[in-house]
C-alpha positions in Angstrom: -28.7 -120.2 62.1 -26.1 -117.5 62.0 -23.2 -117.9 64.5 -21.4 -116.3 66.0 -23.9 -113.5 67.1 -22.9 -109.9 67.2 -23.8 -108.7 70.6 -23.5 -105.4 72.6 -23.5 -104.8 76.3 -26.3 -102.9 78.0 -24.1 -99.8 78.2 -23.3 -99.7 74.6 -23.8 -96.2 73.2 -26.7 -95.8 70.5 -24.2 -94.4 67.9 -22.0 -97.4 68.3 -24.9 -99.7 67.9 -26.0 -97.9 64.8 -22.4 -98.1 63.5 -22.2 -101.8 64.2 -25.5 -102.5 62.3 -24.2 -100.6 59.3 -20.8 -102.1 59.4 -22.0 -105.7 59.7 -25.0 -105.2 57.3 -27.4 -106.4 59.8 -30.7 -105.1 61.2 -30.4 -106.0 64.9 -28.0 -106.9 67.7 -28.4 -109.1 70.8 -28.0 -107.3 74.0 -26.1 -109.2 76.7 -25.5 -108.7 80.5 -22.1 -109.1 82.4 -22.6 -112.9 82.4 -23.4 -113.1 78.6 -27.2 -113.6 79.3 -29.6 -112.4 76.6 -31.5 -109.4 78.0 -32.8 -107.7 74.8 -32.4 -106.8 71.2 -31.8 -103.5 69.6 -33.1 -103.3 66.0 -33.0 -100.5 63.4 -36.6 -99.8 64.4 -35.6 -99.5 68.1 -33.0 -96.9 67.1 -35.5 -94.9 65.1 -38.6 -95.2 67.4 -37.0 -94.8 70.8 -34.8 -92.1 72.4 -32.0 -92.9 74.8 -28.2 -93.1 75.1 -27.4 -96.7 75.5 -28.8 -100.2 74.6 -30.4 -100.4 78.0 -32.6 -97.3 77.0 -33.7 -98.4 73.6 -33.8 -102.2 73.5 -36.7 -104.5 73.2 -37.0 -106.8 76.2 -38.8 -109.9 76.6 -37.0 -111.6 73.9 -38.5 -114.8 72.7 -35.7 -117.5 72.1 -35.4 -121.1 70.9 -33.0 -123.9 71.6 -30.7 -125.7 69.0 -33.4 -128.6 69.2 -36.4 -126.5 68.4 -38.2 -127.7 65.3 -37.8 -125.7 62.2 -41.6 -125.6 61.9 -41.9 -124.0 65.3 -39.2 -121.4 64.3 -41.1 -120.8 61.1 -44.3 -120.1 63.2 -42.5 -117.5 65.3 -41.0 -115.9 62.2 -44.2 -116.0 60.1 -47.3 -116.2 62.4 -46.0 -114.2 65.3 -44.0 -111.9 62.9 -40.6 -111.9 64.6 -37.7 -110.9 62.4 -35.1 -112.9 64.3 -35.0 -115.4 67.2 -31.9 -115.9 69.4 -30.8 -119.5 69.8 -29.7 -120.9 73.2 -27.9 -124.0 74.2 -27.8 -124.6 78.0 -28.9 -120.9 78.6 -25.9 -119.6 76.5 -26.3 -117.7 73.1 -25.1 -119.8 70.3 -26.7 -118.3 67.3 -29.6 -116.3 65.8 -32.2 -117.4 63.3 -33.7 -114.8 60.9 -36.2 -115.0 58.2 -33.3 -115.1 55.6 -31.7 -118.1 57.3 -35.0 -120.1 56.8 -35.3 -118.9 53.3 -31.7 -120.0 52.6 -32.5 -123.4 54.2 -35.5 -123.8 51.8 -33.2 -123.4 48.9 -30.8 -126.1 50.2 -31.8 -129.4 48.6 -30.0 -132.8 48.9 -30.7 -135.5 46.3 -30.4 -139.3 47.2 -27.8 -140.9 44.7 -29.7 -144.2 44.9 -33.3 -143.3 44.1 -33.2 -139.5 43.5 -35.3 -138.5 46.4 -34.9 -134.7 47.2 -34.8 -133.6 50.9 -34.4 -129.9 51.8 -32.3 -129.0 54.9 -29.0 -127.7 56.0 -27.6 -131.1 56.2 -28.3 -134.4 54.4 -30.7 -136.8 56.4 -29.0 -139.8 58.1 -31.1 -142.1 55.8 -33.2 -141.7 52.7 -36.9 -141.4 53.6 -37.8 -143.2 50.5 -35.4 -146.0 49.9 -33.6 -146.0 53.4 -30.1 -145.9 51.9 -27.3 -144.4 53.9 -27.2 -140.5 54.2 -23.7 -140.5 52.7 -25.4 -141.2 49.3 -26.8 -137.8 49.3 -25.3 -134.9 47.1 -26.0 -131.2 47.4 -28.2 -130.0 44.6 -27.5 -126.6 43.5 -30.7 -124.5 43.2 -30.9 -122.0 40.2 -31.2 -118.4 40.9 -34.8 -117.6 41.9 -35.7 -121.1 43.0 
């Protein structure tokens, strides 16, 4: 997950959104209302395919989101099977992050190795206990992945 998320208000001008995407090196921004609620997304595609002056005019509505507790397999399903490129992450109805395909690929490249039995485990954080030898999660070390792994 990437946090904090770059957001724009409903009345953000299209030119400003395009500059934000370019400057940040991202392909979409989350559109929020006055209460900071997620109301849409504006992607590069939206800017190219739709005409309008503000985020409200060109944004994609009906945004699918997940919570911090959503299983990574479910997020992967949205990104792969449903072909979403990014999914906002909410906690208590508030935007706390965004998960993109790149985030999941980075997670796949993060591997922890148990210092007791050598069991590898992939994930952003080491597990609480080793699934093989049940040793304490503090025994895990981050294994650097070679380029292209």
